[in-house]
N, C-alpha and C positions, 0 to 999 in steps of 0.2 A: 879590450872587444869590439868598444865603441870609444871612439874620441871625438864631438862634433858636436851641433848647436841643439839636435834633439833631446827630448827625456827619456829616459829609458832604465826599465824597472821588471822586477819578476823574472829573473834569467833563469831557467830548467833544463836540464840536461835528457838530451835526447837517450831512449833506452839503449843505444850501442854508442850514446857518447863521440857522435860524428859531430853534434850539432848544440845550439844553445839558441833555444828559444826563448822569447821575451818580446814583453810587448813595449811599445812606443809610438812617439805621438809625432814621428818624423815626415807622414804626410796629413798633419795638422791633426786626424782623428787618431784616437788612440787604436792601435790596431796588431795585428800578432805579426812576428817577424822573428827568424831564425838566423843565425850566422854560422857557417863549417868551421869546425874546430880540429889541430892535431892535437887529440887528445895528453899524447907523449910531453910536449912541450906547451902548449897554451896557448901557441899562436894561431890566429883567424886565416883561413884559408880562403878568403875573398870577403866581398862587402856582403855585409847582410840584404837579406831579401824579402821580399813580403809574403806572408803565406795565408792571409784575408785581406780581403781589402777594406773600404774606411765605412761599412753600412751601421756600427753602432763603436761606441768606446767599450775597451775589450779590459779585462781586469783578473785575477786569480788564479790563471791557468795553472795545469799540472800536465804532465804525458806517461802516458802510460808504461810501464816496464818495457813490454816487445814495441814500445817505438812506436804504436802504428796508430796511435789516439790521442788528441789530445781534449781535455776536456778545459774550458774555461765560461766566465762570467760577462755578461754584456751588461752595458748600460746606456738608455737611452733619454735621452732629457727633452722634452720639448717644454720651448721655452717661446712663444711669441705673442703679440700684442693684440689686447682685446678692447675693449670701448664697451659704455654702459652709460644714459641718462641719469642725471642727477637734478634733484631739487634744490636750491640752497637754501628755502625759507624754511623749508621737513625737514634737512639734513637725512636724505633720503635715496636712494638708488629709484629708476622711473624705468622700465619698458624690460627688455631683454638684452642679453649681451652681444653683442656683434664682433667677429672675428675682423681685426684688420691688418694682421699678416699672418700666413701659413707658411709651412714647410719646415726643412731639418734645420736650417741655419736661424739658431738662436736669436732677440730683437731683444734689447733693453732700454729702458730711462726714455722713453718719451715725452716730447716736447714739445707743444703745439704753438702755433702761428698764432699772429695775434687776433687775425679775422677764423681763426678756427678750423680751415681748410685744408692745413699743412701739417703733417707732423716729422720730425725727424727723429728719428731713434740711430742707435748702434750697435752694432751685429755682436755678439760676443761667443768664447767660449773658444776660439780654434787658434790657430797660428797667427792669426792676425786677425784684428777688429778695425772697422768702418765706421763711417757715419752715413747716412741714408735718409733720404727725403722719399714722400710718398702720400700721396691723398689721404686724409683723414679717414675717409668713409672708407676706405679698404680697396679702393675702384684703381682702376689704372698700374702702372708699371712701379718699380722702385730703381732712385737714381742714386748709385753708388758716389758720393760726395768726396769721398777720399781713398779712391781704389790703388792703394802702395802696401808696403812691408808695414807699417808704421802701425803703433794701438792707438786706434782715435775711441775718443768715447766723449758719452755725458754731454752732448748738442744741447746749446741755450738760443733759444732766439731773441735778438735784440726785440726790446719795444716798438722800434719801429719795424721791425721785419727785413730789416735790409744786410744785416747779418746774422752769423751764426757763431758764437763762443763754444768750443769746446777743445780737451785737455788731450795731448800726447808727445810721444816720444819720439819724435819724429827727428828731433834737435838730440838724440838722444838722453836725455836728462827729461821727463816727463814736463811741461809748461803749459801753460794757457795758449791760446790759436786762437785765432778770427778770420773768417771765410766768408765768401759770400755765399747767399742762398743756390748759386749755379755751382758751388765748390771753387771758385777759382778765387784768386788775391789774397792765398792763405799769407798770414801774417804772424809770426809769434808779437806775442803779446807779454809776458814773463821771461822773467834771465834768472828765477834763483838759484840760490847757491844748492839746495838739497830738494826742489823741484817741487811743482804742484799739482792742484785738480781739484775738479769741482768748480767751475766757473757758476758764476750765477751774476744777473745783471740788477742795478740799481732801477729804481720806478723812472727813470728820465732816460736812462737808458749813456749817463755821462762815463758811468763808473763802473766797477767789475769788481767782487769778489772771488775768493777761492780758499781753498786748505793748502796750507802749506803741509808738504809730508814729512810726518813728526819721525823718526828715529829713537832708539835707548839714547845714542849719545850725541843728540843735537842740542844747541843751546834753546833758553826760553825764547830767544828771539825769530828761532827757526820754526815754531810752534806756533798751531792755532790757525786764525782769518784775518787778512791781507787786504785790502781796496786800494783800489790804483783807478786813475782817470784812463777813459777810452781814447782819450784824441792825443794824448800824451807819449812819446815813445819814453821807456824803460827807465832813459839816462837822464830825463829832463823832469823824474819825480822819482821821490821816495815815497814808497807805500805805506801806507795806515796799516798798523797793528793794530787789533783790538784787543782789553785789554787780556791779562790770565782771568779765569773763574774765580781763583779763591789763592789764600798762600802756601797751598800745596804742591801750584804749580801744575795743576791741571789746566788744559785749555780747550776753547771753543769750536767747534767745525762748522762752523756756517754752511748752512745747504742752501734757505731761497731768503726772498728779501720783500718784506713786507710793502703790498701795492701801494698804503699809505707812504711809505717810506720809512719810518719808524721804529720798526722791528728786524730784526734776524731771527728765525729758527732755525736748530742744528742740534747737534750734537756734543758730547764733551768727551774729551781723550783727555788719558790718564796714564802713569808709570806704573803699574805694578810690578815691583823685584825689577826683571829684566822684560818685561817684555810691557809692551804697548797696548792697553785695551781703552773700550769707547763705554765709561760707565751706563746707565740702563737710562732709556727715556730721552724724551724731547729737553730743550732746553729752548729761552729764548733769551736776545739780548738787547737792551735797548738804547736808541743813541740818547735820549730825554734825561736816563740818569746813569749811562753809563753803569749799568750794571746785568746780572741775569738770572734768571729764575727760573725753577724745573717745572715744566709743565705738564708731564705723564712722566710715570712709572717703568712706561716700555716703548718699540714703537722704533721706525727711523724711516729714511727717506721723505719727509715731510713738505708740503706743498701749502701753498696758501691760497686760500679761497678770495674769491675778488673783494669779501667786505672786511679786508686786516684783520679780520674778526679770527675766523676760524683757519685750523688746520688740519688737510687729510695726509694719513701718513699710513704707513705699513707696519706688520706683525709679521712676526715666522719665528714667534716662539715657543713655547709648551704651558704646560697646565692648561685648565681650564676658557684661558682664552685661546690656544691656538686654533680655534676653526674659526677664527673672527681674523678675517684675514688687512679690511681695508677699514679703518678706524678713522673719526673725525675729533677733534679738540677744542672746547672754545677759550680760546688764549684769556677771558677774564675771570670766569668761573672755574675754570679748568676741567669741567663737565665733560667727557669720553662717553663716543654713541658707535657703535659697530656701526656698518655700513654696506658691508661685503660681505660674505660668506659662503665660498667656494667648497663644494662640496668634493671636489675631485683634483683639484690645483691648488698651489702655494702663488700668492702675488709679489710678488721680489722689489717692483719701479711704477713707479706711475709719474702720471700726468695730468693738468685739469686744462681743460679750455679757458680764455681769459675772462668769460662769462659764468664761468664753474657749473656750467650744466652739462656737462658730459665729460668721466674720468674716461683716462686711458690708462692701460694699466698691463703689464707681462704675467701671464699664465703660465705658472711652470707645473708642468706634471713628467713624473719621472716612470719607469720600468726596467726592469732588469731581468734577463732571462739567464738558465744555466744551457749552455750545446755542448756537444761531443760532436769532435771533427774527427774524421776517418783521414789518415796523410796516405799520400801514394809513395812506396817506397821508393 
């Protein structure tokens, strides 16, 4: 009935057998569609046509036997950037939360320019994802730096503020790219065999590290974190691979470099049967010892504070700590402290200003309702 690039699911016959109703993301947001069918032969008698608009994601639909009504649930996800002041000495938030973005387009992975005046982030959750730039105080307009059909994610400012690194599938396989803050001079930096993601800069801007995209059948050399020099072409250098975590073959997925250049914090990946899993907690890699140590038993999306001692991170798990969304850990003592406990939303991604005096994060809130739709015959 459908043979195209769209994702189609939940097919339900109309009461008279003339139509097949289904949910589809063929217009970015999952909405309700139908296709006319010859029930005797199973042939489609036309192209799919929309029944509802793109107001919200639609799931779990069913058609009444008389074919006159459809019941379905919708799902609305609000994912906008917010910020709040932070005292890096007391390790506590200061003042009230402020909205940075608004609207229905989800935003994530905020990253602040060195002067704290601009925030780069990516839009997500639709058929296309782009890198955006705007003032950190939420004022002014937003600029789309990658206005195309590619999936572009995780922007990272260079220390000198002259370039942005990000990962993109614009060359079919996900690779690391560089561009100017105005979106110009896009240049592919990596050409890995399996693809890579989540770039992050060394403090001096001379190197970029990234995560190789790990799969079940990948060799050990195709997993973990690699480092390359930014001023050399891919064919002029050999990426430096960080060592494996242990003899079991687990690997390190680095996420951000400490300001003093001595450590990288990230997570650890492992093969469990036929699945690639992320082990619980955050891990620290030391360039001096060439070894890893576990920092926490929970958490994700770590970001260094400017003292190279504390790491701020998110937690979206379950249990007693589920209400505490943003935490900070002392990398020397491993003491953890909750710093943001929002009552009405969860936190997915975050970023810090270079002076560690303001935290930016994605606040995610979900809403779902049941609808009854009457159909015209």
